[in-house]
N, CA, C and O atoms as CSV, one atom per row, in Angstrom:
chain,resi,resn,atom,element,x,y,z
A,1,UNK,N,N,0.660,-0.915,-0.098
A,1,UNK,CA,C,-0.216,0.059,0.178
A,1,UNK,C,C,0.723,1.467,-0.249
A,1,UNK,O,O,1.935,1.270,-0.165
A,2,UNK,N,N,0.467,2.326,-0.525
A,2,UNK,CA,C,1.281,3.679,-0.501
A,2,UNK,C,C,1.222,3.972,0.263
A,2,UNK,O,O,0.307,3.760,1.059
A,3,UNK,N,N,2.670,4.951,0.494
A,3,UNK,CA,C,2.523,5.865,2.067
A,3,UNK,C,C,1.862,6.921,1.715
A,3,UNK,O,O,1.515,7.207,0.569
A,4,UNK,N,N,1.641,7.622,2.845
A,4,UNK,CA,C,1.203,9.217,2.856
A,4,UNK,C,C,1.575,10.164,1.697
A,4,UNK,O,O,0.839,10.576,0.800
A,5,UNK,N,N,2.802,10.403,1.900
A,5,UNK,CA,C,3.437,11.150,0.840
A,5,UNK,C,C,3.470,11.019,-0.921
A,5,UNK,O,O,3.722,11.766,-1.866
A,6,UNK,N,N,2.990,9.374,-0.678
A,6,UNK,CA,C,2.875,9.191,-2.460
A,6,UNK,C,C,0.954,9.365,-2.803
A,6,UNK,O,O,0.456,9.702,-3.877
A,7,UNK,N,N,0.329,9.066,-1.718
A,7,UNK,CA,C,-0.846,9.325,-1.953
A,7,UNK,C,C,-1.337,11.044,-1.933
A,7,UNK,O,O,-2.268,11.444,-2.633
A,8,UNK,N,N,-0.664,11.809,-1.155
A,8,UNK,CA,C,-0.528,13.438,-1.271
A,8,UNK,C,C,-0.302,13.832,-2.257
A,8,UNK,O,O,-0.926,14.804,-2.683
A,9,UNK,N,N,1.038,12.995,-3.255
A,9,UNK,CA,C,1.019,13.444,-4.399
A,9,UNK,C,C,0.436,13.485,-5.523
A,9,UNK,O,O,0.385,14.427,-6.313
A,10,UNK,N,N,-0.190,12.046,-5.636
A,10,UNK,CA,C,-1.312,11.815,-6.124
A,10,UNK,C,C,-2.756,12.145,-6.318
A,10,UNK,O,O,-3.592,11.989,-7.208
A,11,UNK,N,N,-2.703,12.741,-4.943
A,11,UNK,CA,C,-3.764,13.430,-5.165
A,11,UNK,C,C,-3.878,15.002,-5.262
A,11,UNK,O,O,-4.976,15.557,-5.292
A,12,UNK,N,N,-3.016,15.494,-5.297
A,12,UNK,CA,C,-2.307,16.829,-5.645
A,12,UNK,C,C,-2.697,16.832,-7.495
A,12,UNK,O,O,-3.589,17.511,-8.002
A,13,UNK,N,N,-1.899,16.028,-8.134
A,13,UNK,CA,C,-1.809,15.860,-9.428
A,13,UNK,C,C,-3.716,15.598,-9.872
A,13,UNK,O,O,-4.183,16.227,-10.822
A,14,UNK,N,N,-4.370,14.883,-9.268
A,14,UNK,CA,C,-5.794,14.778,-9.216
A,14,UNK,C,C,-6.417,15.965,-9.766
A,14,UNK,O,O,-7.100,16.097,-10.782
A,15,UNK,N,N,-5.899,17.132,-8.545
A,15,UNK,CA,C,-6.635,17.826,-7.912
A,15,UNK,C,C,-6.305,19.219,-8.763
A,15,UNK,O,O,-7.051,20.198,-8.735
A,16,UNK,N,N,-4.970,19.144,-9.584
A,16,UNK,CA,C,-4.541,19.786,-10.347
A,16,UNK,C,C,-5.566,19.897,-11.999
A,16,UNK,O,O,-6.005,20.878,-12.599
A,17,UNK,N,N,-5.634,18.565,-12.264
A,17,UNK,CA,C,-6.575,17.963,-13.259
A,17,UNK,C,C,-7.979,18.269,-13.272
A,17,UNK,O,O,-8.510,18.853,-14.216
A,18,UNK,N,N,-8.562,17.906,-12.293
A,18,UNK,CA,C,-9.793,18.057,-11.864
A,18,UNK,C,C,-10.205,18.441,-10.464
A,18,UNK,O,O,-10.638,17.576,-9.702
A,19,UNK,N,N,-10.051,20.119,-9.971
A,19,UNK,CA,C,-9.951,20.288,-8.596
A,19,UNK,C,C,-11.160,19.211,-7.848
A,19,UNK,O,O,-10.822,18.127,-7.373
A,20,UNK,N,N,-12.505,19.674,-7.835
A,20,UNK,CA,C,-13.305,18.970,-7.606
A,20,UNK,C,C,-13.243,17.370,-6.784
A,20,UNK,O,O,-13.560,16.964,-5.666
A,21,UNK,N,N,-12.721,16.829,-7.881
A,21,UNK,CA,C,-12.428,15.358,-7.742
A,21,UNK,C,C,-11.182,15.055,-7.062
A,21,UNK,O,O,-10.741,13.909,-6.978
A,22,UNK,N,N,-10.551,16.196,-6.522
A,22,UNK,CA,C,-9.121,15.529,-5.884
A,22,UNK,C,C,-9.692,15.918,-4.448
A,22,UNK,O,O,-9.382,15.421,-3.365
A,23,UNK,N,N,-10.636,16.966,-4.724
A,23,UNK,CA,C,-11.149,17.342,-3.038
A,23,UNK,C,C,-11.873,16.068,-2.783
A,23,UNK,O,O,-11.355,15.323,-1.951
A,24,UNK,N,N,-13.047,15.661,-3.385
A,24,UNK,CA,C,-13.672,14.481,-3.310
A,24,UNK,C,C,-13.109,13.261,-2.830
A,24,UNK,O,O,-13.649,12.699,-1.877
A,25,UNK,N,N,-12.322,12.889,-3.246
A,25,UNK,CA,C,-11.450,11.914,-3.028
A,25,UNK,C,C,-10.951,11.928,-1.473
A,25,UNK,O,O,-11.144,11.006,-0.680
A,26,UNK,N,N,-10.346,13.018,-1.220
A,26,UNK,CA,C,-9.609,13.109,0.177
A,26,UNK,C,C,-10.914,13.502,1.127
A,26,UNK,O,O,-10.803,12.609,1.967
A,27,UNK,N,N,-11.914,14.157,1.473
A,27,UNK,CA,C,-12.717,14.457,1.943
A,27,UNK,C,C,-14.405,13.757,2.171
A,27,UNK,O,O,-15.186,13.645,3.115
A,28,UNK,N,N,-14.387,13.337,0.483
A,28,UNK,CA,C,-16.115,12.946,0.373
A,28,UNK,C,C,-17.095,14.317,-0.048
A,28,UNK,O,O,-16.617,15.399,-0.388
A,29,UNK,N,N,-18.452,14.041,0.047
A,29,UNK,CA,C,-19.326,14.964,-0.122
A,29,UNK,C,C,-19.493,15.927,0.963
A,29,UNK,O,O,-20.596,16.430,1.176
A,30,UNK,N,N,-18.221,16.280,1.825
A,30,UNK,CA,C,-18.427,17.269,2.763
A,30,UNK,C,C,-18.214,19.154,2.087
A,30,UNK,O,O,-17.878,19.382,0.925
A,31,UNK,N,N,-18.436,20.017,2.897
A,31,UNK,CA,C,-18.322,21.154,2.574
A,31,UNK,C,C,-17.157,21.647,2.099
A,31,UNK,O,O,-17.261,22.750,1.562
A,32,UNK,N,N,-15.873,21.073,2.140
A,32,UNK,CA,C,-14.816,21.230,1.284
A,32,UNK,C,C,-14.989,21.020,0.005
A,32,UNK,O,O,-14.575,21.865,-0.789
A,33,UNK,N,N,-15.629,19.861,-0.446
A,33,UNK,CA,C,-16.047,19.511,-1.861
A,33,UNK,C,C,-17.211,20.852,-2.728
A,33,UNK,O,O,-17.189,21.301,-3.874
A,34,UNK,N,N,-17.949,21.086,-1.766
A,34,UNK,CA,C,-18.529,22.068,-2.385
A,34,UNK,C,C,-18.117,23.138,-2.616
A,34,UNK,O,O,-18.372,23.683,-3.690
A,35,UNK,N,N,-17.095,23.935,-1.322
A,35,UNK,CA,C,-16.391,25.318,-1.811
A,35,UNK,C,C,-15.513,25.193,-3.160
A,35,UNK,O,O,-15.321,26.138,-3.925
A,36,UNK,N,N,-14.974,23.797,-3.350
A,36,UNK,CA,C,-14.151,23.647,-4.327
A,36,UNK,C,C,-14.953,23.464,-5.523
A,36,UNK,O,O,-14.540,24.086,-6.501
A,37,UNK,N,N,-16.021,22.748,-5.688
A,37,UNK,CA,C,-16.750,23.109,-6.724
A,37,UNK,C,C,-17.245,24.520,-7.304
A,37,UNK,O,O,-17.009,24.925,-8.442
A,38,UNK,N,N,-17.899,25.127,-6.414
A,38,UNK,CA,C,-18.021,26.617,-6.412
A,38,UNK,C,C,-16.876,27.277,-6.956
A,38,UNK,O,O,-17.018,27.691,-8.106
A,39,UNK,N,N,-15.822,27.465,-6.425
A,39,UNK,CA,C,-14.734,28.033,-7.174
A,39,UNK,C,C,-14.371,27.754,-8.362
A,39,UNK,O,O,-13.992,28.654,-9.111
A,40,UNK,N,N,-14.426,26.179,-8.842
A,40,UNK,CA,C,-13.886,26.051,-9.747
A,40,UNK,C,C,-15.098,26.370,-10.841
A,40,UNK,O,O,-14.785,26.188,-12.018
A,41,UNK,N,N,-16.255,26.762,-10.610
A,41,UNK,CA,C,-17.316,27.101,-11.593
A,41,UNK,C,C,-17.196,28.300,-11.943
A,41,UNK,O,O,-17.307,28.727,-13.092
A,42,UNK,N,N,-16.908,29.058,-10.742
A,42,UNK,CA,C,-16.596,30.761,-10.969
A,42,UNK,C,C,-14.987,30.816,-11.589
A,42,UNK,O,O,-14.700,31.795,-12.277
A,43,UNK,N,N,-13.963,29.781,-11.347
A,43,UNK,CA,C,-12.861,30.183,-12.390
A,43,UNK,C,C,-12.174,28.767,-12.095
A,43,UNK,O,O,-12.321,27.954,-11.182
A,44,UNK,N,N,-11.334,28.802,-13.274
A,44,UNK,CA,C,-10.497,27.384,-12.825
A,44,UNK,C,C,-9.100,27.562,-12.162
A,44,UNK,O,O,-8.572,26.537,-11.731
A,45,UNK,N,N,-8.500,28.641,-12.042
A,45,UNK,CA,C,-7.575,28.689,-11.334
A,45,UNK,C,C,-7.626,28.717,-9.557
A,45,UNK,O,O,-6.862,28.395,-8.647
A,46,UNK,N,N,-8.835,29.231,-9.667
A,46,UNK,CA,C,-9.193,29.390,-7.751
A,46,UNK,C,C,-9.438,28.374,-7.473
A,46,UNK,O,O,-8.909,28.129,-6.389
A,47,UNK,N,N,-10.142,27.315,-7.957
A,47,UNK,CA,C,-10.255,25.864,-8.010
A,47,UNK,C,C,-9.551,25.096,-7.147
A,47,UNK,O,O,-9.735,24.638,-6.019
A,48,UNK,N,N,-8.228,25.059,-8.415
A,48,UNK,CA,C,-6.716,24.183,-7.994
A,48,UNK,C,C,-6.594,24.867,-6.872
A,48,UNK,O,O,-6.710,24.077,-5.935
A,49,UNK,N,N,-6.363,26.276,-6.392
A,49,UNK,CA,C,-5.665,26.876,-5.594
A,49,UNK,C,C,-6.457,26.395,-3.956
A,49,UNK,O,O,-6.002,26.458,-2.815
A,50,UNK,N,N,-7.743,25.937,-4.452
A,50,UNK,CA,C,-8.011,25.834,-3.184
A,50,UNK,C,C,-8.250,24.643,-3.280
A,50,UNK,O,O,-8.443,24.127,-2.179
A,51,UNK,N,N,-8.326,23.941,-4.157
A,51,UNK,CA,C,-8.158,22.225,-3.938
A,51,UNK,C,C,-6.765,21.943,-3.320
A,51,UNK,O,O,-6.682,21.231,-2.319
A,52,UNK,N,N,-5.729,22.459,-3.867
A,52,UNK,CA,C,-4.242,21.860,-3.349
A,52,UNK,C,C,-4.336,22.403,-2.004
A,52,UNK,O,O,-4.234,21.527,-1.146
A,53,UNK,N,N,-4.525,23.764,-1.489
A,53,UNK,CA,C,-4.678,23.898,0.051
A,53,UNK,C,C,-5.251,23.158,0.728
A,53,UNK,O,O,-4.654,22.770,1.733
A,54,UNK,N,N,-6.895,22.557,0.423
A,54,UNK,CA,C,-7.266,21.693,1.292
A,54,UNK,C,C,-6.942,20.299,1.289
A,54,UNK,O,O,-7.426,19.598,2.176
A,55,UNK,N,N,-6.107,19.735,0.321
A,55,UNK,CA,C,-5.635,18.561,0.241
A,55,UNK,C,C,-3.890,18.478,0.993
A,55,UNK,O,O,-3.203,17.525,1.360
A,56,UNK,N,N,-3.693,19.778,0.978
A,56,UNK,CA,C,-2.079,19.782,1.935
A,56,UNK,C,C,-2.393,20.241,3.314
A,56,UNK,O,O,-1.413,20.483,4.018
A,57,UNK,N,N,-3.576,20.406,3.835
A,57,UNK,CA,C,-3.675,21.242,5.629
A,57,UNK,C,C,-3.960,19.655,6.298
A,57,UNK,O,O,-4.360,18.538,5.971
A,58,UNK,N,N,-3.600,20.194,7.118
A,58,UNK,CA,C,-3.790,18.868,8.210
A,58,UNK,C,C,-4.997,18.720,9.035
A,58,UNK,O,O,-5.106,17.765,9.804
């Protein structure tokens, strides 16, 4: 099984390609996902920034 560092790296790559999907894989259908989806609809770059932040925060 992959360690936490590898999983985070893969999550970040997915978050860059499809920001809501990366957040969904980490948190499920919680408030973080909905914020990321809204930001991605409003602009792709804010969605990426928030997704990477949400995935890397503790």
